[in-house]
N, C-alpha and C positions, 0 to 999 in steps of 0.2 A: 802561526798564526799567533803564538803566545810571546814572543819577541816584540811582534806589533802592537797588541795590548798592553804588555810593560811599555813598550817606549809611549805609550798616547797616555796611559795613567803619569809618568813623570813627567810629559811634557803639560798636561794639566793640575799636578801639582805645582810645577815652575811656575806657570803662569799665575797661580792664585796666590803664590808666596809674592811675586813680584807685584802685583796690584794690590795687595791687602797694604806693602810697605809705601805705595805712589799715594795712599791718601793720608797719611799722618800729618797733621798738622799741629804746631804749638800754640798751646792759647797763651802760656805767660814763659817769661822769660828763665832760663834755666837759673838765674842766681836766686829767684824766689821761689823755686822749688826746695832749696835748702833750709828755711828758717827753723830754729830751732828755741824750743822752750825756753822762756828769760828772756829774750831779745825784746827791743820794744820799737814799734811801728810810728811813722807819723808821716800824714800826708799834708801838703800845703799844696795854696791854689797859685798862681803865678805873682799875685798881689805879697805873698808872704802869710797869708793867713792860715792858722794851722786847722785843716777840715776833720782830722781825724787824728787822735792818738792813743796808743793805747799797747798793753803788755801781749806778747804771744803765750797761750797758754799748750803750746801741744809743737811738736815736731810736723814738718811736711810743707805743706805750699799754702802760699800764703792769699791765695783766690778764694781761700775757705773762711777765711778772717774777714776778707773784707771785700763788698763787690762794688769793685771799681765802675762799672758801667752803670750806676744809680747817680755817679756822679753828673754834674751839668756840663756842657759840652766845654771846653776850655783845656787848659794843660797844668797836670800837677804834679809835684817833685814826691818822690815815693821814696822814704829815709828809713833802711832797716838797721837799728842799731844793734850790733853784736857785739861780743867779747873783746875781739880782739881788733875789729874794723866795722866801717860803716858804708853800706852799700845805698848809693844814692841813684835812682832812676827815675826819668820824665816819663810820663804818660800824657797822652791826648785821648780827650774821649769827643767824640763826633756820636749825636745820635744815638747813646748808650752803646757804641764801639768803641773799645778800647784798644788803642794800639801804641805799643812800647818803641819809644825813641830810641835805640840802641846806641847813636853817636854820644848822644848825652848822656850816658854811663858814665861813672864814677864810682871809685872805691878808694876811702881812706883806711888808712891802718892808723890804730891808736896807739902812743905809747906806753909802754910797760914799765910799771914799777915794782921794784922789789927793795925791801926794807930787810936788812940779816942786822941785829944788834944796832951798830953805829955805823952801817953803809946803808947810802942809796945810790942804786941801779937806776938808770932811766935806760930804754932802749927804745928805737923805734925804726921798723922798716920804712926806709925814706922813697920809695918806689915813686909816689904821686908828688912830694917835695921835699928838697935837699938841704932845707932850714927849721930848724926849732927852739927857740926860744927859751930856756929854762930860769925859774925863778926859784929861789928857797927861800920860806919865811918859820921864822922863831918866833911864836906867840904874835902873830899880825907885823912884825918889823922885818924888812927885807934884810938876809944875811947874803946872800950872792946871787947875783944876775950872770948870765952865758949865754950866748947865740952860738949854735954849734952848727956848722956847714959841713957835709960830707957827700958821699955815693950813695950807696944801696943801704947802709945802713947807719943809723945815728946810735951810739954809744956812748954814754957816760956814767963814771961810778966818784960819789962823794962820799969821803969820811967825815962824818959829823965829832964834833966834840962829846964822848960819852960822859963828861960829868956835866954836861950842860942837858938837863932831862926836861921834857914837856913837848907840848903840841909841837908839831912841825910841819910845813904845808908844802908840796912842790906842787909849780904850776907850769903846764909848759903849754906852749903857743906855738901852733902849726897849721898848714892848709885853713888859715882865716877861722881858725876855732880853739877853745881852749879847754886842755883837759886837768882836772883838780884832784890831788891826791894827799890827803890828811893821812898821819902816823904820828906813833907816839915813840919815843925812847925812852 
Protein backbone atom coordinates (compact mmCIF):
# COMPACT_ATOMS: atom_id res chain seq x y z
CA UNK A 1 0.00 0.00 0.00
CA UNK A 2 2.87 2.37 0.82
CA UNK A 3 4.56 1.78 -2.55
CA UNK A 4 1.28 2.37 -4.39
CA UNK A 5 0.84 5.66 -2.53
CA UNK A 6 4.44 6.68 -3.34
CA UNK A 7 3.99 5.84 -7.03
CA UNK A 8 0.78 7.88 -7.22
CA UNK A 9 2.51 10.81 -5.51
CA UNK A 10 5.49 10.68 -7.91
CA UNK A 11 3.13 10.49 -10.90
CA UNK A 12 1.14 13.51 -9.64
CA UNK A 13 4.31 15.58 -9.14
CA UNK A 14 5.60 14.69 -12.61
CA UNK A 15 2.28 15.55 -14.28
CA UNK A 16 2.18 18.85 -12.42
CA UNK A 17 5.70 19.66 -13.56
CA UNK A 18 5.00 18.84 -17.20
CA UNK A 19 1.80 20.87 -17.35
CA UNK A 20 3.41 23.92 -15.74
CA UNK A 21 6.08 24.00 -18.49
CA UNK A 22 3.48 23.58 -21.24
CA UNK A 23 1.86 26.95 -20.48
CA UNK A 24 5.04 29.02 -20.69
CA UNK A 25 4.91 31.62 -23.49
CA UNK A 26 7.38 34.28 -24.54
CA UNK A 27 6.00 37.80 -24.67
CA UNK A 28 9.14 39.43 -26.12
CA UNK A 29 12.15 38.30 -28.06
CA UNK A 30 15.08 37.09 -25.97
CA UNK A 31 17.35 39.79 -27.44
CA UNK A 32 15.19 42.41 -25.76
CA UNK A 33 15.62 40.84 -22.33
CA UNK A 34 19.25 41.86 -22.02
CA UNK A 35 19.23 45.62 -22.51
CA UNK A 36 21.69 47.51 -20.36
CA UNK A 37 21.78 50.90 -18.76
CA UNK A 38 23.28 53.49 -21.10
CA UNK A 39 22.04 51.90 -24.33
CA UNK A 40 19.70 53.89 -26.54
CA UNK A 41 16.45 52.84 -28.17
CA UNK A 42 14.62 54.24 -31.16
CA UNK A 43 11.30 53.16 -32.65
CA UNK A 44 10.53 54.14 -36.25
CA UNK A 45 7.42 53.51 -38.31
CA UNK A 46 7.31 52.11 -41.86
CA UNK A 47 7.77 55.60 -43.31
CA UNK A 48 11.01 56.14 -41.38
CA UNK A 49 9.54 58.64 -38.89
CA UNK A 50 10.95 58.31 -35.37
CA UNK A 51 8.06 57.56 -33.01
CA UNK A 52 10.13 57.18 -29.84
CA UNK A 53 13.76 57.69 -28.93
CA UNK A 54 15.37 57.50 -25.52
CA UNK A 55 18.09 56.36 -23.17
CA UNK A 56 17.72 53.10 -21.26
CA UNK A 57 18.17 53.81 -17.54
CA UNK A 58 18.22 50.27 -16.15
CA UNK A 59 19.29 46.72 -16.96
CA UNK A 60 16.61 44.21 -17.85
CA UNK A 61 13.59 43.91 -20.12
CA UNK A 62 12.77 46.55 -22.69
CA UNK A 63 9.00 46.06 -22.44
CA UNK A 64 9.06 47.96 -19.12
CA UNK A 65 10.52 51.00 -20.88
CA UNK A 66 8.05 51.29 -23.73
CA UNK A 67 4.56 49.82 -24.23
CA UNK A 68 4.56 48.78 -27.88
CA UNK A 69 0.88 47.76 -27.77
CA UNK A 70 -0.14 51.45 -27.59
CA UNK A 71 1.22 52.13 -31.08
CA UNK A 72 -1.12 52.51 -34.06
CA UNK A 73 -1.58 49.49 -36.33
CA UNK A 74 1.42 49.01 -38.60
CA UNK A 75 5.00 47.79 -38.83
CA UNK A 76 7.72 49.35 -36.67
CA UNK A 77 11.49 48.98 -36.50
CA UNK A 78 13.05 48.90 -33.04
CA UNK A 79 16.75 49.70 -32.78
CA UNK A 80 18.70 49.11 -29.57
CA UNK A 81 22.09 50.78 -29.81
CA UNK A 82 24.52 49.04 -27.43
CA UNK A 83 28.25 49.52 -26.80
CA UNK A 84 29.56 47.28 -29.58
CA UNK A 85 26.46 46.28 -31.54
CA UNK A 86 23.11 47.48 -32.81
CA UNK A 87 20.10 45.14 -32.51
CA UNK A 88 17.39 45.81 -35.08
CA UNK A 89 14.03 44.07 -34.75
CA UNK A 90 10.76 44.50 -36.59
CA UNK A 91 7.37 44.36 -34.88
CA UNK A 92 3.86 44.40 -36.24
CA UNK A 93 1.09 45.99 -34.19
CA UNK A 94 -2.50 44.92 -34.89
CA UNK A 95 -5.35 45.88 -32.55
CA UNK A 96 -2.98 46.51 -29.60
CA UNK A 97 -1.29 43.12 -30.11
CA UNK A 98 2.46 43.11 -30.74
CA UNK A 99 3.99 40.40 -32.93
CA UNK A 100 7.75 40.22 -33.35
CA UNK A 101 8.82 39.34 -36.89
CA UNK A 102 11.82 37.12 -36.19
CA UNK A 103 13.03 36.69 -39.78
CA UNK A 104 13.61 40.45 -40.01
CA UNK A 105 15.93 40.62 -36.99
CA UNK A 106 19.39 41.98 -37.65
CA UNK A 107 22.53 42.58 -35.62
CA UNK A 108 25.14 45.11 -36.75
CA UNK A 109 28.54 45.04 -35.10
CA UNK A 110 30.14 48.43 -34.57
CA UNK A 111 33.82 49.05 -35.25
CA UNK A 112 36.10 49.38 -32.23
CA UNK A 113 38.58 52.27 -32.15
CA UNK A 114 41.70 52.22 -29.97
CA UNK A 115 44.20 55.05 -29.81
CA UNK A 116 47.60 54.35 -28.26
CA UNK A 117 50.08 57.24 -28.47
CA UNK A 118 50.51 57.72 -32.23
CA UNK A 119 48.78 54.49 -33.33
CA UNK A 120 45.15 54.04 -34.29
CA UNK A 121 43.72 50.52 -34.24
CA UNK A 122 40.37 49.89 -35.92
CA UNK A 123 38.71 46.48 -35.83
CA UNK A 124 35.24 45.25 -36.70
CA UNK A 125 33.54 41.90 -36.43
CA UNK A 126 32.31 41.39 -39.99
CA UNK A 127 29.69 38.67 -39.69
CA UNK A 128 27.14 41.06 -41.19
CA UNK A 129 29.23 42.83 -43.89
CA UNK A 130 32.59 41.94 -45.38
CA UNK A 131 33.68 45.49 -46.17
CA UNK A 132 34.37 48.76 -44.41
CA UNK A 133 35.62 52.07 -45.75
CA UNK A 134 38.02 53.96 -43.48
CA UNK A 135 38.87 57.65 -43.75
CA UNK A 136 41.36 59.48 -41.53
CA UNK A 137 41.20 63.27 -41.21
CA UNK A 138 43.57 65.79 -39.62
CA UNK A 139 42.01 69.21 -38.97
CA UNK A 140 39.09 68.38 -41.30
CA UNK A 141 41.45 67.46 -44.16
CA UNK A 142 41.46 63.93 -45.56
CA UNK A 143 44.89 62.35 -45.03
CA UNK A 144 44.15 58.69 -45.78
CA UNK A 145 41.35 56.58 -47.23
CA UNK A 146 41.08 52.82 -47.62
CA UNK A 147 38.47 50.14 -48.26
CA UNK A 148 39.09 47.02 -46.19
CA UNK A 149 37.65 43.70 -47.37
CA UNK A 150 37.95 40.41 -45.57
CA UNK A 151 36.14 37.57 -43.93
CA UNK A 152 35.08 37.45 -40.28
CA UNK A 153 37.24 40.13 -38.64
CA UNK A 154 38.42 43.34 -40.28
CA UNK A 155 41.49 44.89 -38.64
CA UNK A 156 43.64 47.88 -39.47
CA UNK A 157 46.44 49.61 -37.59
CA UNK A 158 47.67 53.05 -38.60
CA UNK A 159 50.81 54.77 -37.37
CA UNK A 160 50.51 58.54 -37.39
CA UNK A 161 53.38 61.02 -37.36
CA UNK A 162 53.91 61.81 -33.67
CA UNK A 163 55.37 65.23 -34.50
CA UNK A 164 52.05 66.37 -36.02
CA UNK A 165 49.85 66.91 -33.00
CA UNK A 166 46.23 67.97 -33.07
CA UNK A 167 42.66 66.84 -33.68
CA UNK A 168 42.15 63.69 -35.75
CA UNK A 169 38.95 62.05 -36.93
CA UNK A 170 38.46 58.44 -38.03
CA UNK A 171 35.34 57.69 -40.06
CA UNK A 172 34.24 54.13 -40.80
CA UNK A 173 31.45 53.37 -43.27
CA UNK A 174 29.91 49.91 -43.10
CA UNK A 175 26.41 48.37 -43.20
CA UNK A 176 25.05 51.62 -44.72
CA UNK A 177 26.02 53.43 -41.52
CA UNK A 178 28.72 55.90 -40.52
CA UNK A 179 30.77 55.56 -37.32
CA UNK A 180 32.93 58.51 -36.20
CA UNK A 181 35.74 58.69 -33.63
CA UNK A 182 37.45 61.97 -32.73
CA UNK A 183 40.81 61.81 -30.94
CA UNK A 184 43.90 63.87 -30.15
CA UNK A 185 47.59 63.10 -30.45
